[in-house]
C-alpha positions as CSV (number, residue, x, y, z in Angstrom):
1,X,13.0,41.1,-8.3
2,X,16.7,41.3,-9.2
3,X,18.4,38.0,-9.9
4,X,21.3,36.9,-7.7
5,X,23.7,37.0,-10.6
6,X,22.8,40.6,-11.3
7,X,23.6,41.9,-7.8
8,X,27.0,43.5,-6.9
9,X,29.3,41.6,-4.6
10,X,28.9,44.2,-1.9
11,X,25.1,43.8,-1.9
12,X,25.4,40.0,-2.1
13,X,27.5,39.9,1.0
14,X,25.6,42.7,2.7
15,X,28.5,45.1,2.9
16,X,27.4,48.6,3.9
17,X,30.5,50.0,5.5
18,X,29.9,52.1,8.6
19,X,31.0,55.8,8.8
20,X,33.8,56.3,11.3
21,X,31.7,58.7,13.4
22,X,29.0,56.1,13.9
23,X,31.5,53.3,14.7
24,X,33.2,55.6,17.3
25,X,29.9,56.6,18.9
26,X,28.7,53.0,19.2
27,X,32.0,51.7,20.5
28,X,32.3,54.5,23.2
29,X,28.7,53.7,24.3
30,X,29.2,49.9,24.5
31,X,32.6,50.1,26.3
32,X,31.3,52.7,28.9
33,X,30.4,50.2,31.6
34,X,30.7,50.3,35.4
35,X,33.0,47.2,35.5
36,X,35.9,46.6,33.2
37,X,35.0,44.9,29.9
38,X,36.7,41.5,29.9
39,X,35.2,40.1,26.7
40,X,34.1,41.6,23.4
41,X,32.5,40.2,20.2
42,X,32.3,41.7,16.8
43,X,30.3,39.2,14.7
44,X,30.8,40.7,11.3
45,X,34.0,42.7,10.9
46,X,33.7,44.0,7.4
47,X,36.4,46.6,6.7
48,X,37.4,46.7,10.4
49,X,36.1,50.2,11.2
50,X,34.9,49.0,14.6
51,X,38.2,47.3,15.4
52,X,39.9,50.6,14.6
53,X,37.5,52.3,17.1
54,X,38.2,49.6,19.7
55,X,42.0,50.3,19.3
56,X,41.4,53.7,20.9
57,X,40.8,51.9,24.2
58,X,44.1,50.2,25.1
59,X,42.8,49.2,28.6
60,X,40.2,47.0,26.8
61,X,42.7,45.6,24.3
62,X,45.2,44.8,27.0
63,X,42.8,42.9,29.3
64,X,39.8,41.7,27.3
65,X,39.3,38.8,25.1
66,X,38.4,40.2,21.6
67,X,36.8,37.9,19.0
68,X,35.9,39.4,15.6
69,X,34.5,37.2,12.8
70,X,34.5,37.8,9.0
71,X,33.5,35.4,6.3
72,X,35.6,36.9,3.5
73,X,39.3,35.9,3.8
74,X,40.9,38.9,2.1
75,X,38.6,41.4,4.0
76,X,39.3,39.7,7.3
77,X,43.1,40.0,6.8
78,X,42.8,43.6,5.9
79,X,40.6,44.3,8.9
80,X,43.2,42.6,11.3
81,X,45.9,44.9,9.9
82,X,44.0,48.0,11.1
83,X,44.8,47.1,14.7
84,X,48.3,45.9,15.6
85,X,47.2,44.3,18.9
86,X,44.9,41.9,17.0
87,X,46.1,39.0,14.9
88,X,44.4,36.9,12.2
89,X,43.5,33.2,12.4
90,X,42.0,30.8,10.0
91,X,38.9,29.1,11.3
92,X,36.9,29.1,14.6
93,X,38.7,25.9,15.8
94,X,42.0,27.9,15.9
95,X,40.7,30.5,18.4
96,X,42.4,30.2,21.8
97,X,40.7,31.0,25.1
98,X,42.0,34.5,25.7
99,X,42.7,35.5,22.1
100,X,42.4,38.9,20.5
101,X,41.8,37.8,16.9
102,X,40.0,38.4,13.7
103,X,38.7,34.9,12.7
104,X,38.2,34.1,9.1
105,X,35.0,31.9,9.3
106,X,31.3,31.9,8.7
107,X,29.4,33.4,11.7
108,X,26.7,30.8,11.5
109,X,29.3,28.0,11.6
110,X,31.1,29.6,14.5
111,X,27.8,30.0,16.4
112,X,26.9,26.3,15.7
113,X,30.4,25.1,16.8
114,X,30.6,26.7,20.2
115,X,30.1,30.5,20.0
116,X,26.5,30.1,21.1
117,X,27.8,28.8,24.5
118,X,30.0,31.8,25.1
119,X,29.0,35.0,26.8
120,X,30.4,38.5,26.2
121,X,30.3,41.8,28.1
122,X,30.4,43.9,25.0
123,X,29.0,43.1,21.5
124,X,29.1,45.6,18.6
125,X,29.2,46.0,14.9
126,X,27.2,46.3,11.7
127,X,25.6,42.9,10.8
128,X,25.5,42.1,7.1
129,X,22.3,43.3,5.3
130,X,21.8,40.4,2.9
131,X,18.2,40.0,1.5
132,X,16.8,36.5,2.0
133,X,16.4,36.2,-1.8
134,X,20.2,36.2,-2.1
135,X,20.9,33.5,0.5
136,X,21.5,29.9,-0.2
137,X,18.8,27.4,1.1
138,X,21.3,26.1,3.7
139,X,21.8,29.7,5.0
140,X,18.1,30.3,5.2
141,X,17.8,27.0,7.2
142,X,20.6,28.1,9.5
143,X,19.0,31.4,10.1
144,X,15.6,29.9,10.9
145,X,17.2,27.4,13.3
146,X,18.9,30.3,15.2
147,X,15.4,31.9,15.6
148,X,13.8,28.7,16.9
149,X,16.7,28.0,19.3
150,X,16.0,31.3,20.9
151,X,12.3,30.9,21.3
152,X,11.2,32.6,18.1
153,X,9.0,31.4,15.3
154,X,10.7,29.6,12.4
155,X,11.1,32.0,9.4
156,X,13.2,31.5,6.3
157,X,12.1,34.7,4.7
158,X,14.2,37.1,6.8
159,X,17.2,39.2,5.9
160,X,20.5,38.2,7.4
161,X,20.8,41.0,10.0
162,X,17.8,39.6,11.9
163,X,19.5,36.2,12.7
164,X,22.8,37.9,13.4
165,X,21.1,40.2,15.9
166,X,19.3,37.3,17.7
167,X,22.4,35.1,17.8
168,X,24.5,38.0,19.2
169,X,22.0,38.9,21.9
170,X,21.9,35.2,23.0
171,X,25.7,35.6,23.6
172,X,25.3,38.5,26.0
173,X,26.5,38.1,29.6
174,X,24.6,39.6,32.6
175,X,25.5,43.3,32.9
176,X,26.5,43.7,29.3
177,X,25.8,46.0,26.3
178,X,25.2,45.5,22.6
179,X,25.5,48.2,20.0
180,X,24.5,47.5,16.4
181,X,24.0,49.5,13.2
182,X,21.0,47.9,11.6
183,X,18.3,48.8,9.0
184,X,15.4,50.9,10.1
185,X,13.3,48.0,9.0
186,X,13.6,47.0,12.7
187,X,11.1,49.7,13.7
188,X,8.1,48.6,11.7
189,X,8.2,46.0,8.9
190,X,6.1,42.9,9.3
191,X,8.9,40.4,9.3
192,X,10.6,42.2,12.2
193,X,7.6,41.9,14.5
194,X,9.0,38.7,16.2
195,X,12.4,40.3,16.6
196,X,11.0,43.4,18.3
197,X,9.2,41.2,20.8
198,X,12.4,39.2,21.3
199,X,14.4,42.4,22.0
200,X,11.9,43.7,24.6
201,X,11.9,40.3,26.4
202,X,15.7,39.9,26.4
203,X,17.0,43.4,26.9
204,X,16.3,45.4,30.0
205,X,16.9,48.8,28.3
206,X,16.7,49.5,24.6
207,X,17.8,52.8,23.0
208,X,17.0,53.3,19.3
209,X,18.9,56.2,17.7
210,X,17.3,57.3,14.5
211,X,18.4,59.9,11.9
212,X,16.2,62.2,9.9
213,X,18.7,62.2,7.1
214,X,20.5,59.3,5.5
215,X,23.9,58.8,7.1
216,X,25.6,56.2,4.8
217,X,27.2,57.9,1.8
218,X,25.8,56.7,-1.5
219,X,23.4,54.2,0.2
220,X,19.6,54.8,0.1
221,X,19.3,52.4,3.1
222,X,18.0,54.0,6.3
223,X,19.7,52.8,9.4
224,X,19.2,53.0,13.2
225,X,21.5,52.3,16.1
226,X,20.3,49.6,18.4
227,X,21.8,50.2,21.9
228,X,20.8,47.4,24.3
229,X,21.6,46.6,27.9
230,X,21.2,43.3,29.7
231,X,21.1,43.9,33.5
232,X,21.4,40.9,35.8
233,X,18.5,40.6,38.3
234,X,16.5,43.5,36.7
235,X,13.0,42.5,35.7
236,X,12.2,45.9,34.1
237,X,12.0,46.3,30.4
238,X,12.3,49.9,29.1
239,X,12.7,51.5,25.7
240,X,13.3,55.0,24.2
241,X,13.7,56.3,20.7
242,X,16.0,59.2,20.1
243,X,15.9,61.2,16.9
244,X,18.9,63.1,15.6
245,X,19.0,65.2,12.4
246,X,22.4,64.0,11.4
247,X,25.8,62.7,12.7
248,X,27.0,66.1,13.9
249,X,24.1,66.4,16.3
250,X,24.7,62.9,17.7
251,X,28.0,64.1,19.1
252,X,26.5,67.1,20.9
253,X,23.6,65.3,22.6
254,X,23.7,63.3,25.8
255,X,21.5,60.2,25.8
256,X,20.9,60.6,29.5
257,X,18.7,63.6,28.7
258,X,16.2,61.3,27.0
259,X,13.6,59.4,29.1
260,X,12.9,55.7,29.0
261,X,9.4,54.3,28.7
262,X,8.2,51.0,30.0
263,X,8.2,48.6,27.1
264,X,4.9,47.1,26.1
265,X,5.7,43.3,26.0
266,X,2.4,42.5,24.3
267,X,2.9,44.8,21.3
268,X,5.4,44.5,18.5
269,X,4.8,48.1,17.4
270,X,7.5,50.7,18.3
271,X,6.2,53.7,16.3
272,X,4.5,55.0,19.4
273,X,7.8,55.5,21.2
274,X,8.5,58.4,18.8
275,X,5.8,60.3,20.7
276,X,6.6,62.7,23.5
277,X,5.8,61.7,27.1
278,X,2.4,63.4,27.3
279,X,1.4,62.2,23.8
280,X,2.2,58.6,24.7
281,X,0.3,58.8,28.0
282,X,-2.7,60.2,26.1
283,X,-2.6,57.3,23.6
284,X,-2.5,54.7,26.4
285,X,-5.4,56.4,28.1
286,X,-7.4,56.4,24.8
287,X,-6.9,52.7,24.5
288,X,-8.7,52.2,27.8
289,X,-11.4,54.8,27.1
290,X,-14.9,53.4,26.4
291,X,-15.6,56.4,24.3
292,X,-13.4,54.8,21.6
293,X,-13.8,51.5,19.7
294,X,-11.6,49.5,17.5
295,X,-12.3,49.5,13.7
296,X,-12.5,45.6,13.9
297,X,-15.7,46.0,16.1
298,X,-17.3,48.0,13.3
299,X,-16.1,46.3,10.1
300,X,-14.0,43.5,8.7
301,X,-11.1,44.4,6.4
302,X,-9.8,42.1,3.7
303,X,-7.3,42.5,0.9
304,X,-8.6,43.6,-2.5
305,X,-8.7,41.4,-5.6
306,X,-5.5,39.7,-6.7
307,X,-5.9,39.3,-10.4
308,X,-2.4,37.9,-11.1
309,X,-2.1,40.2,-14.0
310,X,-3.7,43.6,-13.7
311,X,-2.5,44.7,-17.1
312,X,-4.7,42.0,-18.7
313,X,-7.7,41.8,-16.3
314,X,-8.1,45.6,-15.6
315,X,-9.3,47.1,-18.9
316,X,-10.3,50.5,-20.2
317,X,-13.4,51.3,-22.2
318,X,-11.6,50.9,-25.5
319,X,-10.8,47.3,-24.8
320,X,-14.4,46.7,-23.5
321,X,-15.9,48.1,-26.7
322,X,-13.4,46.4,-29.0
323,X,-14.2,42.9,-27.6
324,X,-17.7,43.4,-26.4
325,X,-16.8,42.7,-22.8
326,X,-19.2,45.0,-20.9
327,X,-21.6,42.2,-19.8
328,X,-18.6,40.2,-18.4
329,X,-17.0,43.1,-16.4
330,X,-17.5,44.7,-13.0
331,X,-17.0,48.5,-12.4
332,X,-13.4,48.9,-11.1
333,X,-11.3,51.2,-9.0
334,X,-7.8,50.2,-10.0
335,X,-5.6,53.1,-8.8
336,X,-5.6,55.6,-5.9
337,X,-5.8,58.5,-8.4
338,X,-9.3,57.2,-9.2
339,X,-10.5,58.1,-5.6
340,X,-11.9,61.5,-5.2
341,X,-14.1,61.8,-2.1
342,X,-15.5,59.9,0.8
343,X,-17.8,57.9,-1.5
344,X,-17.5,56.4,-4.9
345,X,-20.4,57.3,-7.1
346,X,-21.6,56.6,-10.7
347,X,-20.4,60.0,-11.6
348,X,-16.9,59.3,-10.3
349,X,-16.9,56.1,-12.3
350,X,-18.0,57.9,-15.5
351,X,-15.3,60.5,-14.9
352,X,-12.7,57.8,-14.7
353,X,-14.0,56.2,-17.9
354,X,-13.8,59.5,-19.8
355,X,-10.2,59.9,-18.5
356,X,-9.2,56.7,-20.1
357,X,-8.6,54.9,-16.9
358,X,-8.8,51.1,-16.4
359,X,-12.4,51.1,-15.1
360,X,-13.5,47.6,-15.7
361,X,-12.5,44.2,-14.2
362,X,-12.9,41.2,-16.4
363,X,-14.9,38.8,-14.3
364,X,-15.5,35.4,-16.1
365,X,-15.8,33.3,-13.0
366,X,-19.6,33.2,-13.0
367,X,-19.8,31.9,-16.5
368,X,-19.3,28.6,-18.2
369,X,-17.3,28.5,-21.4
370,X,-20.5,27.8,-23.4
371,X,-21.7,31.3,-22.5
372,X,-18.6,33.1,-23.7
373,X,-19.2,35.4,-26.6
374,X,-16.9,35.5,-29.6
375,X,-15.4,38.7,-28.2
376,X,-14.6,37.0,-24.9
377,X,-13.0,34.1,-26.7
378,X,-11.0,36.4,-28.9
379,X,-9.7,38.3,-25.8
380,X,-8.7,35.0,-24.1
381,X,-6.9,34.0,-27.3
382,X,-5.2,37.4,-27.4
383,X,-4.0,36.8,-23.8
384,X,-2.6,33.4,-24.5
385,X,-0.9,34.5,-27.7
386,X,0.8,37.3,-25.7
387,X,1.7,35.0,-22.7
388,X,-0.6,37.0,-20.4
389,X,-1.5,33.6,-18.8
390,X,2.1,32.8,-17.7
391,X,2.2,34.8,-14.5
392,X,2.2,32.6,-11.3
393,X,-1.3,33.4,-10.2
394,X,-2.7,32.6,-13.6
395,X,-0.7,29.4,-14.1
396,X,-2.0,27.8,-10.9
397,X,-5.7,28.3,-11.7
398,X,-7.7,25.6,-13.4
399,X,-9.0,28.2,-15.8
400,X,-6.4,30.9,-15.9
401,X,-8.8,33.6,-17.1
402,X,-11.1,33.3,-14.1
403,X,-10.2,35.7,-11.3
404,X,-11.3,34.3,-7.8
405,X,-13.0,36.2,-5.0
406,X,-14.6,39.0,-7.0
407,X,-17.2,40.8,-4.9
408,X,-18.2,44.4,-4.2
409,X,-17.4,45.6,-0.7
410,X,-19.3,48.1,1.5
411,X,-16.3,50.4,1.4
412,X,-12.6,50.7,0.4
413,X,-9.5,51.5,2.4
414,X,-6.5,52.5,0.4
415,X,-3.5,50.3,1.2
416,X,-0.7,52.9,0.6
417,X,-1.3,56.6,1.4
418,X,0.5,59.9,1.4
419,X,-0.9,62.9,3.2
420,X,-3.5,60.8,5.0
421,X,-5.2,57.4,4.6
422,X,-8.3,57.3,2.3
423,X,-11.5,55.5,3.5
424,X,-14.4,55.6,1.1
425,X,-17.9,54.2,0.8
426,X,-18.9,52.1,-2.2
427,X,-22.3,53.4,-3.2
428,X,-25.0,51.1,-4.5
429,X,-25.1,53.3,-7.6
430,X,-22.0,51.4,-8.9
431,X,-21.1,48.4,-6.7
432,X,-17.5,48.7,-7.8
433,X,-14.7,46.3,-7.1
434,X,-11.0,47.0,-6.5
435,X,-7.6,45.5,-7.0
436,X,-5.3,44.9,-4.1
437,X,-4.2,48.5,-4.1
438,X,-7.3,48.9,-1.8
439,X,-8.6,46.8,1.0
440,X,-12.2,45.7,1.0
441,X,-14.4,46.6,3.9
442,X,-17.5,44.8,5.1
443,X,-19.5,46.5,7.9
444,X,-20.9,44.5,10.8
445,X,-24.0,46.6,10.6
446,X,-24.6,48.4,7.3
447,X,-26.5,51.2,9.0
448,X,-23.2,52.4,10.4
449,X,-21.6,53.0,7.0
450,X,-21.6,56.8,7.1
451,X,-21.0,56.9,10.8
452,X,-17.8,54.9,10.3
453,X,-16.5,57.3,7.7
454,X,-17.2,60.4,9.9
455,X,-15.6,58.6,12.8
456,X,-12.5,57.8,10.8
457,X,-11.8,61.4,9.7
458,X,-10.9,62.5,13.2
459,X,-7.5,63.1,14.7
460,X,-7.6,60.1,17.0
461,X,-8.3,57.7,14.1
462,X,-5.6,59.2,11.9
463,X,-3.1,59.1,14.8
464,X,-3.8,55.4,15.3
465,X,-3.4,54.8,11.5
466,X,0.2,56.2,11.8
467,X,0.8,54.1,14.9
468,X,-0.4,50.8,13.4
469,X,0.9,51.3,9.8
470,X,4.4,51.5,8.6
471,X,6.5,53.8,6.4
472,X,6.7,52.0,3.1
473,X,9.3,54.3,1.4
474,X,9.1,57.7,-0.3
475,X,7.0,59.0,2.6
476,X,4.2,56.6,1.9
477,X,2.2,55.0,4.8
478,X,1.2,51.4,4.2
479,X,-1.6,49.8,6.3
480,X,-2.4,46.1,6.1
481,X,-5.9,44.7,6.9
482,X,-5.0,43.5,10.4
483,X,-3.6,46.9,11.2
484,X,-6.7,48.6,9.9
485,X,-8.7,46.6,12.4
486,X,-6.6,48.0,15.3
487,X,-7.3,51.7,14.5
488,X,-9.2,53.4,17.3
489,X,-12.4,55.3,16.3
490,X,-14.7,57.5,18.3
491,X,-17.7,55.4,19.3
492,X,-20.5,57.4,17.6
493,X,-22.4,54.3,16.5
494,X,-25.6,55.2,18.4
495,X,-28.2,57.8,17.3
496,X,-28.5,58.9,20.9
497,X,-24.8,60.1,20.8
498,X,-25.0,61.7,17.3
499,X,-28.4,61.9,15.5
500,X,-28.7,60.6,11.9
501,X,-29.2,64.0,10.4
502,X,-26.0,65.2,12.0
503,X,-24.1,62.3,10.6
504,X,-25.6,63.0,7.1
505,X,-24.5,66.6,7.3
506,X,-20.9,65.7,8.5
507,X,-20.6,63.0,5.9
508,X,-21.6,65.3,3.1
509,X,-19.2,67.9,4.3
510,X,-16.4,65.4,4.6
511,X,-17.0,64.1,1.0
512,X,-17.0,67.6,-0.5
513,X,-14.0,68.7,1.5
514,X,-11.9,65.7,0.4
515,X,-12.9,66.3,-3.2
516,X,-11.8,69.9,-3.1
517,X,-8.7,69.9,-0.9
518,X,-5.3,68.3,-1.0
519,X,-4.8,68.1,2.8
520,X,-7.3,67.5,5.6
521,X,-6.2,69.7,8.5
522,X,-9.1,72.1,8.3
523,X,-11.7,69.3,8.1
524,X,-10.2,67.7,11.2
525,X,-10.6,70.9,13.2
526,X,-14.4,70.9,12.4
527,X,-15.0,67.1,12.8
528,X,-12.9,67.0,16.0
529,X,-14.9,69.8,17.6
530,X,-18.3,68.5,16.6
531,X,-17.7,64.8,17.4
532,X,-14.9,64.5,19.9
533,X,-15.5,67.6,21.9
534,X,-19.2,68.5,21.6
535,X,-20.6,64.9,21.4
536,X,-18.1,62.7,23.4
537,X,-16.9,65.3,25.9
538,X,-13.2,64.9,25.0
539,X,-11.4,68.1,26.2
540,X,-9.9,70.5,23.7
541,X,-6.5,70.0,25.2
542,X,-6.7,66.2,24.7
543,X,-7.9,66.6,21.1
544,X,-4.9,68.9,20.4
545,X,-2.6,66.3,21.8
546,X,-4.1,63.7,19.4
547,X,-3.8,66.0,16.4
548,X,-0.3,67.2,17.2
549,X,0.9,63.6,17.8
550,X,-0.6,62.6,14.4
551,X,1.0,65.5,12.6
552,X,4.3,64.8,14.3
553,X,4.4,61.2,13.1
554,X,3.1,62.1,9.7
555,X,5.7,64.8,9.2
556,X,8.5,62.5,10.2
557,X,7.3,60.0,7.6
558,X,6.9,62.7,4.9
559,X,10.2,64.5,5.6
560,X,12.0,61.1,5.4
561,X,10.3,60.6,2.1
562,X,11.7,63.8,0.7
563,X,9.1,66.5,1.3
564,X,10.3,69.8,2.6
565,X,9.7,70.3,6.3
566,X,8.6,73.9,5.6
567,X,5.6,72.5,3.8
568,X,4.5,70.6,6.8
569,X,4.2,73.1,9.6
570,X,1.4,72.5,12.1
571,X,-1.2,75.3,11.7
């Protein structure tokens, strides 16, 4: 992690200045209301690009109260100079009732000292993107208090834009609009879950505008536009996600051409709203279909082994031989490149050994010191001399060299995946263990091991993997243990539905296919037909919807990660 003192001033204050085209688009949308806008709030002015856009609407400036807040004094003065109808004041206490001002003050302070009691018809801007690591303890506390004041869970490990968004929405009047430029983290990261639920509860209509290409020059930060409406007396809660390729397309498209969906108030996941109408309807029907079952009903998913120092505890054959560690090690899968098929065999392990991979995990937990050989003691001494014992996880252990919770699972599920998630049996030939690059799977009934793998490599399961996971960056799909449990599988865990010999045949075919092919489309066509269509009676049209929806979500993730769209066409 970068230290605070090593970070540029712009990053420290969360300054990612908005392109004029986006500011104009958001401003026009927010100010386009049925009744005249009599009050407007801009909670983080920055360079004043939104004020400049507001100045294009003299009717608003002549009649509305306009309050813009900026924590940096010089920046706030410069922003005020961009619009002659707006003047500058020092401190929230100097704001008059009907002012049109840029206020030099801290937003949190203003919110605490009276802003939270005010209501605005129009709110817009680009909240600061300050990572929580760069905030003072007092700022983290203020942010957390804003969350709890608005019915959310306390959380000090959030980036600044989250609390800005929550506080601003709490200032919305009935029949009002909010338009924010915020990080695409909103759509899927774990710490935004509570915010997504907050938005669907407090806004009647939510439009998320996303871009397939980065729209901030020189910034690798993906952004979305949050366009929200609060409608007095309306108990409906609807959402839509609109995708544009770039800014130019945004100007030529009419948002009214895009349909809203009823928001799921029980779910924090928004990925599904990227689907087309028919695809989303089919997903919702599948969740109620008894022919499908959740992964959590078949198996338990837990994180892999956290060693605290993989470089030290994950060793190759040379280290094992040098120190005589073989009796004190477990066979290990340390990296995704060590996965080849739908099962991990002794032959796979031997291949990894010969390739020089780290194929052993040092496991000293079962042994008392008295049983350590000279080689083990030498390796421990080597670790201490080279400060391998100083990492946090090692320091907090009574015996730093003993890794906890080492056990061999029934199967592995790769945490971060590219073309498709990897789910692989752990054969009794090896009884391997894994680091936390893979999750550990324990089956409720071990007779279902191969059935689970066959069920997973279907279009429906891969679709739900995309829906439940999140884009980690670079086109990678990350799936956490709780999300694995929510994946929908075809319910083939009964021999009367699919005989054992058929499962054996399909499992062997799956294993060989994954070993010999980069992608999995052709395998899906076979498994889908034999399992979903022939055995469960799913129609071919329904299966094609599942597969096209999966490919659509996957392609979106991969293209945003830099892969050429021409490589991803649906065959």
